[in-house]
N, CA, C, O and the ligand as a Tripos MOL2 file, in Angstrom:
@<TRIPOS>MOLECULE
protein
  257   255    65     0     0
PROTEIN
NO_CHARGES

@<TRIPOS>ATOM
      1 N           0.7480   -0.9760   12.3900 N.3       1 MET1
      2 CA          0.5820    0.1290   11.4360 C.3       1 MET1
      3 C          -0.8890    0.5220   11.3480 C.2       1 MET1
      4 O          -1.7710   -0.3320   11.2730 O.2       1 MET1
      5 N          -1.1330    1.8220   11.3570 N.am      2 LYS2
      6 CA         -2.5090    2.2880   11.2210 C.3       2 LYS2
      7 C          -2.8660    2.3510    9.7380 C.2       2 LYS2
      8 O          -2.1980    3.0190    8.9480 O.2       2 LYS2
      9 N          -3.9400    1.6350    9.3790 N.am      3 MET3
     10 CA         -4.3490    1.5520    7.9710 C.3       3 MET3
     11 C          -5.5950    2.3750    7.7190 C.2       3 MET3
     12 O          -6.4960    2.4400    8.5560 O.2       3 MET3
     13 N          -5.6330    2.9980    6.5620 N.am      4 HIS4
     14 CA         -6.8540    3.6780    6.1610 C.3       4 HIS4
     15 C          -7.9700    2.6430    6.0270 C.2       4 HIS4
     16 O          -7.7250    1.5120    5.6080 O.2       4 HIS4
     17 N          -9.1890    3.0320    6.3820 N.am      5 HIS5
     18 CA        -10.2760    2.0510    6.4460 C.3       5 HIS5
     19 C         -10.6470    1.4480    5.0860 C.2       5 HIS5
     20 O         -11.2890    0.3990    5.0340 O.2       5 HIS5
     21 N         -10.2510    2.0980    3.9890 N.am      6 THR6
     22 CA        -10.5770    1.5420    2.6660 C.3       6 THR6
     23 C          -9.5730    0.4680    2.2340 C.2       6 THR6
     24 O          -9.7670   -0.2060    1.2230 O.2       6 THR6
     25 N          -8.5120    0.3220    3.0060 N.am      7 LEU7
     26 CA         -7.4990   -0.6750    2.6460 C.3       7 LEU7
     27 C          -7.8630   -2.0190    3.2650 C.2       7 LEU7
     28 O          -7.3600   -2.4020    4.3220 O.2       7 LEU7
     29 N          -8.7410   -2.7100    2.5790 N.am      8 THR8
     30 CA         -9.1910   -4.0050    3.0800 C.3       8 THR8
     31 C          -8.1660   -5.0750    2.7340 C.2       8 THR8
     32 O          -7.3210   -4.8970    1.8560 O.2       8 THR8
     33 N          -8.2650   -6.1690    3.4360 N.am      9 GLU9
     34 CA         -7.3540   -7.2800    3.1850 C.3       9 GLU9
     35 C          -7.4810   -7.7550    1.7300 C.2       9 GLU9
     36 O          -6.4800   -8.0300    1.0680 O.2       9 GLU9
     37 N          -8.7260   -7.8480    1.2440 N.am     10 ASN10
     38 CA         -8.9250   -8.2850   -0.1400 C.3      10 ASN10
     39 C          -8.2500   -7.3600   -1.1410 C.2      10 ASN10
     40 O          -7.6250   -7.8080   -2.1030 O.2      10 ASN10
     41 N          -8.3870   -6.0740   -0.8990 N.am     11 ARG11
     42 CA         -7.8190   -5.0920   -1.8210 C.3      11 ARG11
     43 C          -6.2870   -5.2250   -1.8670 C.2      11 ARG11
     44 O          -5.6750   -5.1520   -2.9330 O.2      11 ARG11
     45 N          -5.7110   -5.4150   -0.7280 N.am     12 ILE12
     46 CA         -4.2530   -5.5370   -0.6500 C.3      12 ILE12
     47 C          -3.7880   -6.8550   -1.2640 C.2      12 ILE12
     48 O          -2.8120   -6.8930   -2.0130 O.2      12 ILE12
     49 N          -4.4930   -7.9260   -0.9390 N.am     13 MET13
     50 CA         -4.1240   -9.2460   -1.4680 C.3      13 MET13
     51 C          -4.2130   -9.2610   -2.9920 C.2      13 MET13
     52 O          -3.3280   -9.7820   -3.6710 O.2      13 MET13
     53 N          -5.2940   -8.6830   -3.5220 N.am     14 ASP14
     54 CA         -5.4640   -8.6360   -4.9810 C.3      14 ASP14
     55 C          -4.3020   -7.9030   -5.6370 C.2      14 ASP14
     56 O          -3.7580   -8.3580   -6.6430 O.2      14 ASP14
     57 N          -3.9320   -6.7760   -5.0670 N.am     15 ALA15
     58 CA         -2.8380   -5.9800   -5.6350 C.3      15 ALA15
     59 C          -1.5250   -6.7570   -5.5860 C.2      15 ALA15
     60 O          -0.7370   -6.7180   -6.5320 O.2      15 ALA15
     61 N          -1.2990   -7.4490   -4.4990 N.am     16 ALA16
     62 CA         -0.0640   -8.2190   -4.3610 C.3      16 ALA16
     63 C          -0.0120   -9.3360   -5.4020 C.2      16 ALA16
     64 O           1.0480   -9.6330   -5.9530 O.2      16 ALA16
     65 N          -1.1580   -9.9480   -5.6630 N.am     17 GLN17
     66 CA         -1.1820  -11.0390   -6.6370 C.3      17 GLN17
     67 C          -1.0140  -10.5370   -8.0660 C.2      17 GLN17
     68 O          -0.4660  -11.2390   -8.9160 O.2      17 GLN17
     69 N          -1.4830   -9.3270   -8.3250 N.am     18 GLU18
     70 CA         -1.3090   -8.7540   -9.6730 C.3      18 GLU18
     71 C           0.1640   -8.5400   -9.9750 C.2      18 GLU18
     72 O           0.5950   -8.6380  -11.1240 O.2      18 GLU18
     73 N           0.9210   -8.2510   -8.9460 N.am     19 ASP19
     74 CA          2.3660   -8.1130   -9.1080 C.3      19 ASP19
     75 C           2.7310   -7.0610  -10.1560 C.2      19 ASP19
     76 O           3.6200   -7.2720  -10.9810 O.2      19 ASP19
     77 N           2.0360   -5.9350  -10.1110 N.am     20 ASP20
     78 CA          2.2640   -4.8880  -11.1130 C.3      20 ASP20
     79 C           2.7430   -3.5790  -10.4790 C.2      20 ASP20
     80 O           2.4830   -2.4910  -10.9910 O.2      20 ASP20
     81 N           3.4450   -3.7120   -9.3560 N.am     21 ASN21
     82 CA          4.0200   -2.5310   -8.6980 C.3      21 ASN21
     83 C           2.9870   -1.5170   -8.2410 C.2      21 ASN21
     84 O           3.1760   -0.3060   -8.3550 O.2      21 ASN21
     85 N           1.8860   -2.0510   -7.7180 N.am     22 THR22
     86 CA          0.9050   -1.1780   -7.0860 C.3      22 THR22
     87 C           1.2010   -1.1030   -5.5950 C.2      22 THR22
     88 O           1.6030   -2.0840   -4.9690 O.2      22 THR22
     89 N           0.9920    0.0770   -5.0520 N.am     23 GLY23
     90 CA          1.1060    0.2440   -3.6120 C.3      23 GLY23
     91 C          -0.0720    1.0610   -3.1310 C.2      23 GLY23
     92 O          -0.9090    1.4980   -3.9210 O.2      23 GLY23
     93 N          -0.1280    1.2620   -1.8280 N.am     24 PHE24
     94 CA         -1.2280    2.0310   -1.2510 C.3      24 PHE24
     95 C          -0.6970    2.9880   -0.2020 C.2      24 PHE24
     96 O           0.2980    2.7310    0.4770 O.2      24 PHE24
     97 N          -1.4090    4.1090   -0.0980 N.am     25 CYS25
     98 CA         -1.1190    5.0560    0.9720 C.3      25 CYS25
     99 C          -1.9570    4.6740    2.1870 C.2      25 CYS25
    100 O          -3.1850    4.6420    2.1060 O.2      25 CYS25
    101 N          -1.3150    4.3880    3.2940 N.am     26 VAL26
    102 CA         -2.0600    3.9890    4.4880 C.3      26 VAL26
    103 C          -2.7020    5.1870    5.1840 C.2      26 VAL26
    104 O          -3.5470    5.0150    6.0630 O.2      26 VAL26
    105 N          -2.3050    6.3950    4.7960 N.am     27 ALA27
    106 CA         -2.8830    7.5940    5.4140 C.3      27 ALA27
    107 C          -4.2160    7.9710    4.7830 C.2      27 ALA27
    108 O          -5.1680    8.2990    5.4910 O.2      27 ALA27
    109 N          -4.2900    7.9260    3.4240 N.am     28 CYS28
    110 CA         -5.5170    8.3710    2.7610 C.3      28 CYS28
    111 C          -6.1870    7.2760    1.9430 C.2      28 CYS28
    112 O          -7.3090    7.4700    1.4730 O.2      28 CYS28
    113 N          -5.5370    6.1350    1.7590 N.am     29 GLY29
    114 CA         -6.1530    5.0240    1.0430 C.3      29 GLY29
    115 C          -5.9850    5.0700   -0.4630 C.2      29 GLY29
    116 O          -6.5510    4.2360   -1.1690 O.2      29 GLY29
    117 N          -5.2160    6.0310   -0.9740 N.am     30 ALA30
    118 CA         -5.0290    6.1540   -2.4220 C.3      30 ALA30
    119 C          -4.1800    5.0140   -2.9710 C.2      30 ALA30
    120 O          -3.3260    4.4620   -2.2780 O.2      30 ALA30
    121 N          -4.4370    4.6750   -4.2380 N.am     31 ASP31
    122 CA         -3.5450    3.7630   -4.9460 C.3      31 ASP31
    123 C          -2.2800    4.5210   -5.3190 C.2      31 ASP31
    124 O          -2.3190    5.7250   -5.5680 O.2      31 ASP31
    125 N          -1.1820    3.8210   -5.3540 N.am     32 ALA32
    126 CA          0.0720    4.4020   -5.8440 C.3      32 ALA32
    127 C           0.6350    3.4350   -6.8880 C.2      32 ALA32
    128 O           0.5040    2.2170   -6.7640 O.2      32 ALA32
    129 N           1.2550    3.9980   -7.9040 N.am     33 TYR33
    130 CA          1.7530    3.1650   -8.9950 C.3      33 TYR33
    131 C           3.2660    3.2600   -9.1040 C.2      33 TYR33
    132 O           3.8880    4.1860   -8.5840 O.2      33 TYR33
    133 N           3.8390    2.2880   -9.7850 N.am     34 SER34
    134 CA          5.3020    2.2230   -9.9100 C.3      34 SER34
    135 C           5.9720    2.2310   -8.5490 C.2      34 SER34
    136 O           6.9640    2.9230   -8.3190 O.2      34 SER34
    137 N           5.3960    1.4400   -7.6540 N.am     35 VAL35
    138 CA          5.9320    1.3050   -6.3020 C.3      35 VAL35
    139 C           6.4780   -0.1130   -6.1620 C.2      35 VAL35
    140 O           5.7810   -1.0830   -6.4590 O.2      35 VAL35
    141 N           7.7120   -0.2280   -5.7130 N.am     36 GLU36
    142 CA          8.2880   -1.5540   -5.5240 C.3      36 GLU36
    143 C           7.4590   -2.3180   -4.4940 C.2      36 GLU36
    144 O           6.9080   -1.7160   -3.5730 O.2      36 GLU36
    145 N           7.3680   -3.6460   -4.6430 N.am     37 PRO37
    146 CA          6.5610   -4.4380   -3.6930 C.3      37 PRO37
    147 C           6.9840   -4.2510   -2.2450 C.2      37 PRO37
    148 O           6.1590   -4.3460   -1.3360 O.2      37 PRO37
    149 N           8.2670   -3.9850   -2.0260 N.am     38 ASP38
    150 CA          8.7520   -3.8460   -0.6490 C.3      38 ASP38
    151 C           8.9890   -2.3850   -0.2500 C.2      38 ASP38
    152 O           9.7240   -2.0960    0.6950 O.2      38 ASP38
    153 N           8.3470   -1.4680   -0.9950 N.am     39 ALA39
    154 CA          8.5010   -0.0390   -0.6860 C.3      39 ALA39
    155 C           7.9320    0.2840    0.6910 C.2      39 ALA39
    156 O           6.9580   -0.3260    1.1320 O.2      39 ALA39
    157 N           8.5410    1.2350    1.3500 N.am     40 ARG40
    158 CA          8.0510    1.7050    2.6520 C.3      40 ARG40
    159 C           8.1850    3.2170    2.7070 C.2      40 ARG40
    160 O           9.1890    3.7850    2.2760 O.2      40 ARG40
    161 N           7.1500    3.8620    3.2480 N.am     41 LYS41
    162 CA          7.2140    5.2890    3.5540 C.3      41 LYS41
    163 C           7.5570    6.1730    2.3560 C.2      41 LYS41
    164 O           8.2940    7.1510    2.4840 O.2      41 LYS41
    165 N           7.0180    5.8180    1.1990 N.am     42 TYR42
    166 CA          7.1570    6.6950    0.0490 C.3      42 TYR42
    167 C           6.1590    7.8420    0.1770 C.2      42 TYR42
    168 O           5.1430    7.7270    0.8620 O.2      42 TYR42
    169 N           6.4660    8.9430   -0.4910 N.am     43 GLU43
    170 CA          5.5740   10.0890   -0.4150 C.3      43 GLU43
    171 C           4.3430    9.8560   -1.2820 C.2      43 GLU43
    172 O           4.4540    9.4240   -2.4300 O.2      43 GLU43
    173 N           3.1710   10.1450   -0.7260 N.am     44 CYS44
    174 CA          1.9060    9.9700   -1.4290 C.3      44 CYS44
    175 C           1.6320   11.1720   -2.3280 C.2      44 CYS44
    176 O           1.7500   12.3210   -1.9010 O.2      44 CYS44
    177 N           1.2630   10.8910   -3.5800 N.am     45 GLU45
    178 CA          0.9570   11.9830   -4.5100 C.3      45 GLU45
    179 C          -0.3710   12.6430   -4.1890 C.2      45 GLU45
    180 O          -0.6220   13.7720   -4.6090 O.2      45 GLU45
    181 N          -1.2230   11.9470   -3.4480 N.am     46 GLU46
    182 CA         -2.5470   12.4860   -3.1270 C.3      46 GLU46
    183 C          -2.5180   13.3840   -1.8820 C.2      46 GLU46
    184 O          -3.0380   14.5000   -1.8970 O.2      46 GLU46
    185 N          -1.9210   12.8940   -0.8400 N.am     47 CYS47
    186 CA         -2.0000   13.6250    0.4350 C.3      47 CYS47
    187 C          -0.6600   14.1540    0.9270 C.2      47 CYS47
    188 O          -0.6140   14.9530    1.8630 O.2      47 CYS47
    189 N           0.4400   13.7120    0.3010 N.am     48 GLY48
    190 CA          1.7450   14.2420    0.6670 C.3      48 GLY48
    191 C           2.3950   13.5810    1.8700 C.2      48 GLY48
    192 O           3.5330   13.8950    2.2190 O.2      48 GLY48
    193 N           1.6620   12.6530    2.5100 N.am     49 GLU49
    194 CA          2.2430   11.9390    3.6560 C.3      49 GLU49
    195 C           3.2500   10.9070    3.1490 C.2      49 GLU49
    196 O           3.1000   10.3600    2.0570 O.2      49 GLU49
    197 N           4.2530   10.6570    3.9410 N.am     50 ARG50
    198 CA          5.1820    9.5740    3.5930 C.3      50 ARG50
    199 C           4.5930    8.2760    4.1400 C.2      50 ARG50
    200 O           5.0570    7.7210    5.1350 O.2      50 ARG50
    201 N           3.5540    7.8190    3.4490 N.am     51 ALA51
    202 CA          2.7710    6.6980    3.9770 C.3      51 ALA51
    203 C           2.4220    5.6790    2.9010 C.2      51 ALA51
    204 O           1.4880    4.8940    3.0610 O.2      51 ALA51
    205 N           3.1860    5.6940    1.7840 N.am     52 VAL52
    206 CA          2.9260    4.7360    0.7100 C.3      52 VAL52
    207 C           3.7970    3.4960    0.9180 C.2      52 VAL52
    208 O           5.0150    3.5710    1.0830 O.2      52 VAL52
    209 N           3.1090    2.3530    0.9030 N.am     53 TYR53
    210 CA          3.8040    1.0730    1.0540 C.3      53 TYR53
    211 C           3.4710    0.1810   -0.1210 C.2      53 TYR53
    212 O           2.3650    0.2440   -0.6570 O.2      53 TYR53
    213 N           4.4220   -0.6540   -0.5300 N.am     54 GLY54
    214 CA          4.1730   -1.6240   -1.5820 C.3      54 GLY54
    215 C           3.1810   -2.6740   -1.1220 C.2      54 GLY54
    216 O           3.0380   -2.9310    0.0730 O.2      54 GLY54
    217 N           2.4920   -3.2840   -2.0920 N.am     55 ALA55
    218 CA          1.4600   -4.2690   -1.7540 C.3      55 ALA55
    219 C           2.0170   -5.4270   -0.9390 C.2      55 ALA55
    220 O           1.4000   -5.8450    0.0410 O.2      55 ALA55
    221 N           3.1680   -5.9470   -1.3290 N.am     56 GLU56
    222 CA          3.7580   -7.0740   -0.5940 C.3      56 GLU56
    223 C           4.0550   -6.6910    0.8520 C.2      56 GLU56
    224 O           3.8500   -7.4730    1.7800 O.2      56 GLU56
    225 N           4.5330   -5.4890    1.0090 N.am     57 GLU57
    226 CA          4.8710   -5.0110    2.3470 C.3      57 GLU57
    227 C           3.6200   -4.9470    3.2180 C.2      57 GLU57
    228 O           3.6680   -5.2720    4.4040 O.2      57 GLU57
    229 N           2.5090   -4.5320    2.6330 N.am     58 LEU58
    230 CA          1.2610   -4.4420    3.3990 C.3      58 LEU58
    231 C           0.7050   -5.8280    3.7070 C.2      58 LEU58
    232 O           0.1260   -6.0520    4.7690 O.2      58 LEU58
    233 N           0.8850   -6.7530    2.7710 N.am     59 VAL59
    234 CA          0.4490   -8.1260    3.0560 C.3      59 VAL59
    235 C           1.1730   -8.6470    4.2830 C.2      59 VAL59
    236 O           0.5650   -9.2520    5.1650 O.2      59 VAL59
    237 N           2.4600   -8.4120    4.3330 N.am     60 LEU60
    238 CA          3.2410   -8.8550    5.4970 C.3      60 LEU60
    239 C           2.7220   -8.2260    6.7810 C.2      60 LEU60
    240 O           2.6610   -8.8790    7.8230 O.2      60 LEU60
    241 N           2.3510   -6.9610    6.7000 N.am     61 SER61
    242 CA          1.9380   -6.2780    7.9220 C.3      61 SER61
    243 C           0.5520   -6.7210    8.3930 C.2      61 SER61
    244 O           0.2570   -6.6580    9.5870 O.2      61 SER61
    245 N          -0.3080   -7.1720    7.4560 N.am     62 ILE62
    246 CA         -1.6420   -7.6100    7.9070 C.3      62 ILE62
    247 C          -1.6680   -9.0870    8.2620 C.2      62 ILE62
    248 O          -2.5190   -9.5200    9.0400 O.2      62 ILE62
    249 N          -0.7480   -9.8680    7.7040 N.am     63 THR63
    250 CA         -0.7260  -11.2940    8.0230 C.3      63 THR63
    251 C           0.2350  -11.5890    9.1700 C.2      63 THR63
    252 O           0.2550  -12.6940    9.7110 O.2      63 THR63
    253 N           1.0310  -10.5850    9.5320 N.am     64 GLY64
    254 CA          1.9490  -10.7500   10.6280 C.3      64 GLY64
    255 C           3.1750  -11.5580   10.2060 C.2      64 GLY64
    256 O           4.0670  -11.7960   11.0190 O.2      64 GLY64
    257 ZN         -2.0450    9.5460    0.8090 Zn       65 ZN65
@<TRIPOS>BOND
     1     1     2 1
     2     2     3 1
     3     3     4 2
     4     3     5 am
     5     5     6 1
     6     6     7 1
     7     7     8 2
     8     7     9 am
     9     9    10 1
    10    10    11 1
    11    11    12 2
    12    11    13 am
    13    13    14 1
    14    14    15 1
    15    15    16 2
    16    15    17 am
    17    17    18 1
    18    18    19 1
    19    19    20 2
    20    19    21 am
    21    21    22 1
    22    22    23 1
    23    23    24 2
    24    23    25 am
    25    25    26 1
    26    26    27 1
    27    27    28 2
    28    27    29 am
    29    29    30 1
    30    30    31 1
    31    31    32 2
    32    31    33 am
    33    33    34 1
    34    34    35 1
    35    35    36 2
    36    35    37 am
    37    37    38 1
    38    38    39 1
    39    39    40 2
    40    39    41 am
    41    41    42 1
    42    42    43 1
    43    43    44 2
    44    43    45 am
    45    45    46 1
    46    46    47 1
    47    47    48 2
    48    47    49 am
    49    49    50 1
    50    50    51 1
    51    51    52 2
    52    51    53 am
    53    53    54 1
    54    54    55 1
    55    55    56 2
    56    55    57 am
    57    57    58 1
    58    58    59 1
    59    59    60 2
    60    59    61 am
    61    61    62 1
    62    62    63 1
    63    63    64 2
    64    63    65 am
    65    65    66 1
    66    66    67 1
    67    67    68 2
    68    67    69 am
    69    69    70 1
    70    70    71 1
    71    71    72 2
    72    71    73 am
    73    73    74 1
    74    74    75 1
    75    75    76 2
    76    75    77 am
    77    77    78 1
    78    78    79 1
    79    79    80 2
    80    79    81 am
    81    81    82 1
    82    82    83 1
    83    83    84 2
    84    83    85 am
    85    85    86 1
    86    86    87 1
    87    87    88 2
    88    87    89 am
    89    89    90 1
    90    90    91 1
    91    91    92 2
    92    91    93 am
    93    93    94 1
    94    94    95 1
    95    95    96 2
    96    95    97 am
    97    97    98 1
    98    98    99 1
    99    99   100 2
   100    99   101 am
   101   101   102 1
   102   102   103 1
   103   103   104 2
   104   103   105 am
   105   105   106 1
   106   106   107 1
   107   107   108 2
   108   107   109 am
   109   109   110 1
   110   110   111 1
   111   111   112 2
   112   111   113 am
   113   113   114 1
   114   114   115 1
   115   115   116 2
   116   115   117 am
   117   117   118 1
   118   118   119 1
   119   119   120 2
   120   119   121 am
   121   121   122 1
   122   122   123 1
   123   123   124 2
   124   123   125 am
   125   125   126 1
   126   126   127 1
   127   127   128 2
   128   127   129 am
   129   129   130 1
   130   130   131 1
   131   131   132 2
   132   131   133 am
   133   133   134 1
   134   134   135 1
   135   135   136 2
   136   135   137 am
   137   137   138 1
   138   138   139 1
   139   139   140 2
   140   139   141 am
   141   141   142 1
   142   142   143 1
   143   143   144 2
   144   143   145 am
   145   145   146 1
   146   146   147 1
   147   147   148 2
   148   147   149 am
   149   149   150 1
   150   150   151 1
   151   151   152 2
   152   151   153 am
   153   153   154 1
   154   154   155 1
   155   155   156 2
   156   155   157 am
   157   157   158 1
   158   158   159 1
   159   159   160 2
   160   159   161 am
   161   161   162 1
   162   162   163 1
   163   163   164 2
   164   163   165 am
   165   165   166 1
   166   166   167 1
   167   167   168 2
   168   167   169 am
   169   169   170 1
   170   170   171 1
   171   171   172 2
   172   171   173 am
   173   173   174 1
   174   174   175 1
   175   175   176 2
   176   175   177 am
   177   177   178 1
   178   178   179 1
   179   179   180 2
   180   179   181 am
   181   181   182 1
   182   182   183 1
   183   183   184 2
   184   183   185 am
   185   185   186 1
   186   186   187 1
   187   187   188 2
   188   187   189 am
   189   189   190 1
   190   190   191 1
   191   191   192 2
   192   191   193 am
   193   193   194 1
   194   194   195 1
   195   195   196 2
   196   195   197 am
   197   197   198 1
   198   198   199 1
   199   199   200 2
   200   199   201 am
   201   201   202 1
   202   202   203 1
   203   203   204 2
   204   203   205 am
   205   205   206 1
   206   206   207 1
   207   207   208 2
   208   207   209 am
   209   209   210 1
   210   210   211 1
   211   211   212 2
   212   211   213 am
   213   213   214 1
   214   214   215 1
   215   215   216 2
   216   215   217 am
   217   217   218 1
   218   218   219 1
   219   219   220 2
   220   219   221 am
   221   221   222 1
   222   222   223 1
   223   223   224 2
   224   223   225 am
   225   225   226 1
   226   226   227 1
   227   227   228 2
   228   227   229 am
   229   229   230 1
   230   230   231 1
   231   231   232 2
   232   231   233 am
   233   233   234 1
   234   234   235 1
   235   235   236 2
   236   235   237 am
   237   237   238 1
   238   238   239 1
   239   239   240 2
   240   239   241 am
   241   241   242 1
   242   242   243 1
   243   243   244 2
   244   243   245 am
   245   245   246 1
   246   246   247 1
   247   247   248 2
   248   247   249 am
   249   249   250 1
   250   250   251 1
   251   251   252 2
   252   251   253 am
   253   253   254 1
   254   254   255 1
   255   255   256 2
@<TRIPOS>SUBSTRUCTURE
     1 MET1         2 RESIDUE 1 A MET
     2 LYS2         6 RESIDUE 1 A LYS
     3 MET3        10 RESIDUE 1 A MET
     4 HIS4        14 RESIDUE 1 A HIS
     5 HIS5        18 RESIDUE 1 A HIS
     6 THR6        22 RESIDUE 1 A THR
     7 LEU7        26 RESIDUE 1 A LEU
     8 THR8        30 RESIDUE 1 A THR
     9 GLU9        34 RESIDUE 1 A GLU
    10 ASN10       38 RESIDUE 1 A ASN
    11 ARG11       42 RESIDUE 1 A ARG
    12 ILE12       46 RESIDUE 1 A ILE
    13 MET13       50 RESIDUE 1 A MET
    14 ASP14       54 RESIDUE 1 A ASP
    15 ALA15       58 RESIDUE 1 A ALA
    16 ALA16       62 RESIDUE 1 A ALA
    17 GLN17       66 RESIDUE 1 A GLN
    18 GLU18       70 RESIDUE 1 A GLU
    19 ASP19       74 RESIDUE 1 A ASP
    20 ASP20       78 RESIDUE 1 A ASP
    21 ASN21       82 RESIDUE 1 A ASN
    22 THR22       86 RESIDUE 1 A THR
    23 GLY23       90 RESIDUE 1 A GLY
    24 PHE24       94 RESIDUE 1 A PHE
    25 CYS25       98 RESIDUE 1 A CYS
    26 VAL26      102 RESIDUE 1 A VAL
    27 ALA27      106 RESIDUE 1 A ALA
    28 CYS28      110 RESIDUE 1 A CYS
    29 GLY29      114 RESIDUE 1 A GLY
    30 ALA30      118 RESIDUE 1 A ALA
    31 ASP31      122 RESIDUE 1 A ASP
    32 ALA32      126 RESIDUE 1 A ALA
    33 TYR33      130 RESIDUE 1 A TYR
    34 SER34      134 RESIDUE 1 A SER
    35 VAL35      138 RESIDUE 1 A VAL
    36 GLU36      142 RESIDUE 1 A GLU
    37 PRO37      146 RESIDUE 1 A PRO
    38 ASP38      150 RESIDUE 1 A ASP
    39 ALA39      154 RESIDUE 1 A ALA
    40 ARG40      158 RESIDUE 1 A ARG
    41 LYS41      162 RESIDUE 1 A LYS
    42 TYR42      166 RESIDUE 1 A TYR
    43 GLU43      170 RESIDUE 1 A GLU
    44 CYS44      174 RESIDUE 1 A CYS
    45 GLU45      178 RESIDUE 1 A GLU
    46 GLU46      182 RESIDUE 1 A GLU
    47 CYS47      186 RESIDUE 1 A CYS
    48 GLY48      190 RESIDUE 1 A GLY
    49 GLU49      194 RESIDUE 1 A GLU
    50 ARG50      198 RESIDUE 1 A ARG
    51 ALA51      202 RESIDUE 1 A ALA
    52 VAL52      206 RESIDUE 1 A VAL
    53 TYR53      210 RESIDUE 1 A TYR
    54 GLY54      214 RESIDUE 1 A GLY
    55 ALA55      218 RESIDUE 1 A ALA
    56 GLU56      222 RESIDUE 1 A GLU
    57 GLU57      226 RESIDUE 1 A GLU
    58 LEU58      230 RESIDUE 1 A LEU
    59 VAL59      234 RESIDUE 1 A VAL
    60 LEU60      238 RESIDUE 1 A LEU
    61 SER61      242 RESIDUE 1 A SER
    62 ILE62      246 RESIDUE 1 A ILE
    63 THR63      250 RESIDUE 1 A THR
    64 GLY64      254 RESIDUE 1 A GLY
    65 ZN65       257 GROUP 0 **** ****
C-alpha cells in the first residue's frame, strides 16, 4: 500500500493504541474519525479519495 509520507509508524501505532476509532487517509495523510479499526477504503472527507483505513488495519499493513 502506498502511504502518505506524514503517516509514520509512530503516528499509526499511537492511534491504534488509543483505540478511539481513529483512522487515516493514505492518499493525503488526514486524520479520520469514527472509523472502525478494520475499516478499508472509506471515503476521505479531506480529499475525497476512497483511501481511509482504520488504525489497526494500517498497523497490519506496516508490520506485515
Ligand atoms: Zn484524504
